[in-house]
C-alpha positions, 0 to 999 in steps of 0.5 A: 500500500502507498499513499500520496498526499494531493492537496492540503488546506491552509487554514485546517489539517485537511487534506486529500490523497490517494491510497494505492491498493492492488484492487484499486485506488482510494480517494481520501478523505473517504467514507467506507460503507460497512459490509459486516458479514460479507454485504452491505445491508440491502445494497447491490454492488452494482449500486455501490459502485455505479451510483453510490461511488464506494471505492472501498468497503469493510468486512468484520472478522468477528462475524465472518470468522464465525460464519460463514467460517475460515474454511469456507472463505479460504475455499472461495479464495477470500472474501473478494471472490466470496462476495464478488467485490473487486475493489479494496476491502478493509477488515477490523480485528473483531476487538469492537465486537467482542467489546459490545456483543459478547457479555461473556468475554475475558481479556488475558495477556494471551488474548480474548476469550468470548462466547459466540452471539450465535450459539455460545460456544467458546472461542479465543482471539490471540494476536497471532491467530487474528493475523492468521484470520484476516490473511484468510479473509483477504483484505487489503487493509487489516486492523490490529487486535486491540481492546476497545477502551470504553470511552468513560473508563477511568485513568487506571483502566485505560492505562492498563487497557492501553498496555495490553493493546500495545503488547498484543500489537507488538505480537500482531506485527511479529506475526504479520511479518512472519506470514504472507498473503494467500491470494496473490496480492498484497495486504498491509495492516494499521495498529490502532491508537487507543488511550481514552481521553487521557492525552499522555496515554494517547501520546504514548500509544502514538509513540508505540504504533510509529515505533513499527513503521506502519503504512497507516494508523487508525485511531479507536476508542472514540465515539464510545461514550465520551463527549463529542468535544473529547473526540475532537480534542483527541483528533487534535492531539493525535493527527499532528503526531502522525507523519503525513505520508500515513493515512489516518482512519477514525473508526466507527465515526459517525455523523455528517458533522462528525465526519467534516469536523474529523476531516478538519483535524486531519482524519483521511478514512471514516466508516460507520454503520449509522447510514444504513442502520438509521436509514433502515429506521426511516432516518435520512441524512440530506443536505438540508438537514435530516428526515424522519420519513414516517412523519406525517408531514411527507404524506403528500410531499411528492418532491424528490428525496433530496433536490441536491442529492446525486443518487438514483434513488433521490432522482426516482422516488418521492418523499410521499412514496417513501413514507408510504413504504415505511408505514406499510412495512415495505422492505423496499424502503430500507433498501431506498433509504440505505442507498440514499444515505450512502450515496449522501455520505460518499457525496459528502466526502467528494465535496469536501475533497473539492473544497480542500483542493480549492482552498475554501474548505473551512468556510464550506465546512462551517456552513455545511455543518449547520444545515446537516445538524437541522431537523426537517 
């Protein structure tokens, strides 16, 4: 993997770049749709490519490890072939899912023992077998195994958690260096900068990950319960410490406003389930604010979903029709809303790239945020 910075904003830390992978280029800042179990829920790959413009999607190590399992993925030739996606894929390590989905788990220096949310069976992720698992899945970019520290953790817990994450990282990096890709194309990994909301721990985490000279870095443990202001404060601390030739990925974030504010602070890559999850529940993100499609006010509104939107569904379906589908419980409603929201998020980062290159990103961002947070 190679990363080139192509332009930078003079009034903020925002920048544009290109990540080069064997499955294609990724233009940053970028939003990555989440394809947890080998699909972006309710969206055809043709739509992801041609209408939404997704350049990279995610897969989830925890879920794919449990189902369909590594034997099936290996026989298929990796996740790209299994799900018929020929563009880049990023996989997380599964650490956040263990943190959020499994009430029965135990962290030790060896690794993390957990119970499957599907059938209760016991499993363990170690840094070593996590590398092997992600090699089998075959993602272009792999995340190192970490503990996702809660956003409201006290200093003592956060310090112990970071120590464990750093120790696991060293073992993950060693195993990565001792193994090879399985499917004939290159893979890289990003270590995850943890440290909760404590500046000295975040600095310690940055020093540790940069000591391994990774291709890029991820910032984890944010948007997990801490105030939004603290998240921005941690980004303002971390991003300037990371060399400019390494892409920075903010994991699991977030709202359109979060993304623009993250870009302004130097983040290059984002992912979040919000566009699809909220879309399935009737929430649409638009250039004029947020719409609840179940509201009666849309019942006789035959205008386009988003006059400023760029997707096929924006140009084709009316607010009244989509409201009808949600009220009727029709699954097509979730498909339309998911496609719209993902197209909006990709349009958001495309416009951000345009304004960074044109030199007016900050003024555009401030005006856009004021509109994006409104409830219509």
